C-alpha positions in Angstrom: 0.1 -0.4 -0.3 1.3 3.2 -0.8 2.1 5.7 2.1 2.6 9.2 1.7 5.3 11.1 4.2 3.3 12.6 7.2 3.8 16.1 5.8 2.3 14.6 2.4 -0.5 12.6 4.4 -4.3 13.3 3.9 -5.2 15.6 6.5 -7.9 14.7 9.0 -7.8 18.1 11.0 -8.9 21.1 9.9 -8.3 25.2 9.3 -8.4 25.6 12.8 -5.5 22.9 13.7 -2.5 25.2 14.1 0.9 26.2 17.3 1.1 29.0 18.9 5.3 30.2 18.6 7.4 29.3 21.8 7.0 31.8 24.3 3.8 33.5 23.8 2.0 32.4 26.2 3.8 34.1 27.8 4.5 37.1 26.5 0.8 38.5 26.1 0.3 38.6 29.7 2.1 41.9 29.2 0.5 43.0 26.3 -0.8 47.1 26.3 -4.5 46.9 25.0 -5.0 48.6 22.0 -8.0 50.7 21.5 -8.3 49.7 17.5 -6.7 47.6 15.3 -6.4 48.6 11.5 -7.0 45.8 9.3 -6.3 46.2 5.7 -8.1 43.6 2.9 -8.9 43.4 -0.9 -12.6 43.1 -1.8 -12.3 40.4 -4.9 -11.6 36.7 -3.3 -15.1 35.0 -2.4 -15.3 34.1 0.3 -12.9 35.3 1.5 -13.8 39.2 1.0 -16.0 40.7 -1.3 -19.3 43.1 -1.8 -22.3 41.4 -1.3 -25.5 42.5 -3.2 -25.8 45.9 -0.8 -22.9 47.0 -1.7 -21.6 45.8 1.6 -18.4 44.3 2.7 -18.5 40.4 3.3 -16.5 37.3 3.4 -14.8 35.0 5.8 -11.8 37.0 6.4 -14.2 40.1 7.4 -16.1 38.5 9.8 -13.0 36.4 11.0 -11.5 39.9 11.8 -14.1 41.4 13.3 -14.3 38.1 16.1 -10.6 39.3 17.1 -11.8 42.1 17.5 -14.1 41.2 19.5 -12.1 39.1 21.5 -9.8 41.1 22.4 -12.6 44.4 23.3 -10.9 46.3 20.4 -12.3 48.6 17.5 -12.2 47.1 14.4 -11.1 49.5 11.3 -11.1 47.0 8.2 -9.9 49.0 4.9 -10.1 47.3 1.5 -7.1 48.3 -0.5 -6.6 46.4 -4.0 -4.5 43.2 -3.7 -1.3 44.1 -4.7 -1.1 47.3 -2.6 -1.7 45.8 0.8 1.6 44.3 2.0 3.6 47.8 0.9 0.7 49.7 2.5 1.5 47.5 6.1 4.8 48.4 5.3 4.3 51.6 5.2 2.2 51.5 8.8 -0.5 52.6 7.4 -2.5 49.3 9.1 -1.7 47.0 11.7 -2.2 43.8 10.0 -3.4 42.5 6.8 -6.0 40.0 6.7 -7.1 38.9 3.1 -5.7 35.0 2.5 -2.1 35.6 2.5 -0.1 32.4 2.2 3.1 31.9 4.1 6.2 31.3 1.8 9.3 31.9 2.8 9.5 34.9 -0.1 6.6 36.7 1.9 8.7 36.4 5.4 11.4 38.1 4.3 9.2 41.2 4.3 5.9 40.6 6.9 5.9 38.2 9.7 2.5 36.4 10.0 0.6 35.5 12.9 -0.6 31.0 13.6 -2.2 29.6 9.8 -5.4 30.2 10.0 -6.4 27.9 7.2 -4.7 25.8 4.4 -6.0 24.8 0.8 -5.6 21.4 0.4 -5.6 19.8 -2.9 -9.1 17.5 -3.1 -10.1 14.4 -6.0 -13.4 14.3 -6.9 -15.2 12.2 -9.3 -18.6 11.6 -10.7 -21.4 10.4 -8.5 -21.9 7.2 -9.8 -18.8 6.1 -10.0 -17.6 3.2 -7.9 -15.6 4.2 -4.2 -11.9 3.7 -5.1 -8.9 5.0 -2.5 -7.7 7.6 -3.2 -4.2 7.2 -3.3 -2.0 5.6 -6.7 -2.5 2.1 -5.8 -6.2 2.8 -5.5 -6.4 5.2 -8.7 -4.0 2.9 -10.7 -4.9 3.6 -14.5 -8.4 5.8 -13.5 -8.0 9.1 -15.3 -7.4 11.7 -14.1 -8.3 15.8 -14.8 -5.8 18.9 -14.5 -5.1 22.2 -15.0 -2.1 22.5 -16.7 1.0 23.8 -15.1 -0.6 23.5 -11.5 0.4 22.5 -8.5 -1.9 19.8 -8.5 -0.7 18.9 -11.7 2.7 18.8 -10.3 1.5 16.6 -7.0 0.2 13.8 -9.6 3.1 13.2 -12.0 5.0 13.0 -8.2 3.1 10.6 -6.7 0.8 9.1 -9.6 2.4 8.0 -11.9 0.1 4.9 -12.9 -2.8 7.3 -13.3 -3.3 9.0 -17.5 -3.8 12.6 -17.2 -6.3 14.3 -18.8 -4.7 17.9 -18.6 -6.2 20.6 -19.2 -5.2 24.6 -20.0 -7.2 25.7 -17.3 -9.4 24.6 -14.6 -12.7 24.9 -15.4 -12.0 22.5 -18.6 -10.8 20.4 -16.5 -14.0 20.1 -14.5 -16.1 20.4 -17.7 -14.0 17.0 -18.4 -14.9 15.7 -15.4 -18.9 15.8 -15.7 -18.8 14.8 -19.7 -17.1 11.9 -19.0 -14.2 12.5 -20.0 -12.2 11.6 -16.9 -12.8 9.3 -14.0 -11.6 11.9 -11.1 -10.3 15.3 -10.9 -7.7 16.7 -8.5 -7.9 20.1 -8.0 -7.9 23.2 -5.3 -10.6 22.1 -2.8 -11.9 26.2 -1.8 -12.2 26.6 -5.6 -13.8 23.0 -6.8 -15.8 23.2 -3.3 -17.8 26.1 -4.8 -18.5 24.7 -8.1 -19.9 20.7 -6.8 -22.2 22.9 -4.6 -23.1 25.4 -7.6 -25.1 24.9 -10.9 -22.1 24.9 -13.6 -21.6 20.8 -12.0 -25.2 20.0 -12.6 -24.4 18.4 -9.1 -23.2 15.5 -11.0 -19.9 15.0 -9.1 -18.7 14.6 -5.3 -16.0 15.2 -3.4 -13.7 11.7 -2.8 -11.1 10.7 0.1 -9.6 13.7 1.5 -7.7 16.8 2.1 -3.7 17.1 0.6 -1.9 19.2 2.5 1.9 19.4 1.3 3.1 22.0 1.8 6.0 21.8 -1.1 3.0 21.9 -3.9 -0.1 23.6 -1.6 1.6 25.8 0.4 2.4 26.6 4.1 -1.7 27.7 5.3 -2.7 31.0 5.4 -2.5 33.8 8.2 -2.6 37.6 9.4 0.2 39.5 7.2 2.1 41.9 10.5 4.8 44.2 10.2 8.0 43.0 11.8 8.8 46.0 13.6 5.7 45.3 15.6 6.1 42.0 17.7 2.7 43.0 19.7 0.3 42.8 17.3 1.2 39.0 16.4 1.0 37.8 19.8 -2.5 39.7 20.2 -3.7 38.3 17.4 -2.9 34.5 18.0 -5.0 35.4 21.3 -7.9 36.2 20.0 -7.6 33.8 17.4 -7.3 31.0 20.4 -10.5 32.1 21.8 -12.6 32.3 18.1 -11.9 29.3 17.8 -12.1 27.6 21.7 -15.3 29.6 21.3 -16.9 27.9 18.7 -16.8 30.9 16.5 -14.1 30.0 14.1 -16.2 26.8 13.2 -19.2 28.9 12.1 -17.5 31.4 10.1 -16.2 27.8 8.3 -19.6 26.4 8.0 -21.4 29.8 6.4 -19.1 31.0 3.7 -18.2 26.7 3.0 -21.1 25.0 1.1 -18.6 21.8 0.9 -16.5 20.8 3.8 -13.0 21.0 2.4 -11.2 19.0 5.0 
């Protein structure tokens, strides 16, 4: 039976399984209270942040920022900037934190610090509802046609670990999903978040469903999403981590996940 290294294994955990940096808890008691926390986000990344039909800024990130401020008993100032202006604005001191779905990468860490991870973007398999059950492993999918978008981390992952499965490579994820719906592939391997919305939407024609569990290998799918904070303000990172812990413990985090994600991606 095929076994993936621990960091590559399908995880049974969720987006709230994160650690706290060493020494954070001992420092938090001495942190001064902040009257307001200034967040920046963008407005074109549903379901994380977007404008609703009434022109109101909403989304998972927006509600999470508000929940953080509530836990810290502080005011919340959330402003919108274009994506490419977010980190530069943070570096200029225009905000205390950026909550916009930034992935924790080595390149990003050269500019900013990050809080504990609050979300991950797993790779997921989906198959047609009328297809027989198969184990989502290299052995279980031997000979099975897998649709995937060209040039993506998902294609690279399949080529590395699912070498006995013929790949049906499409120019983009939309075409790959259509290929699955039309029966031109047995399964699709795709970004779990966008795949969940396709499965729950009208374009899928309710043809398909998630199969197996999430793949969270950082080398291919990133090291998670976190709130970006300035390197010269370690206090804000500790405060936000403290609040994130409380939001998870209260059950509020899980409520937000269920509100904004129609199909569980973990």
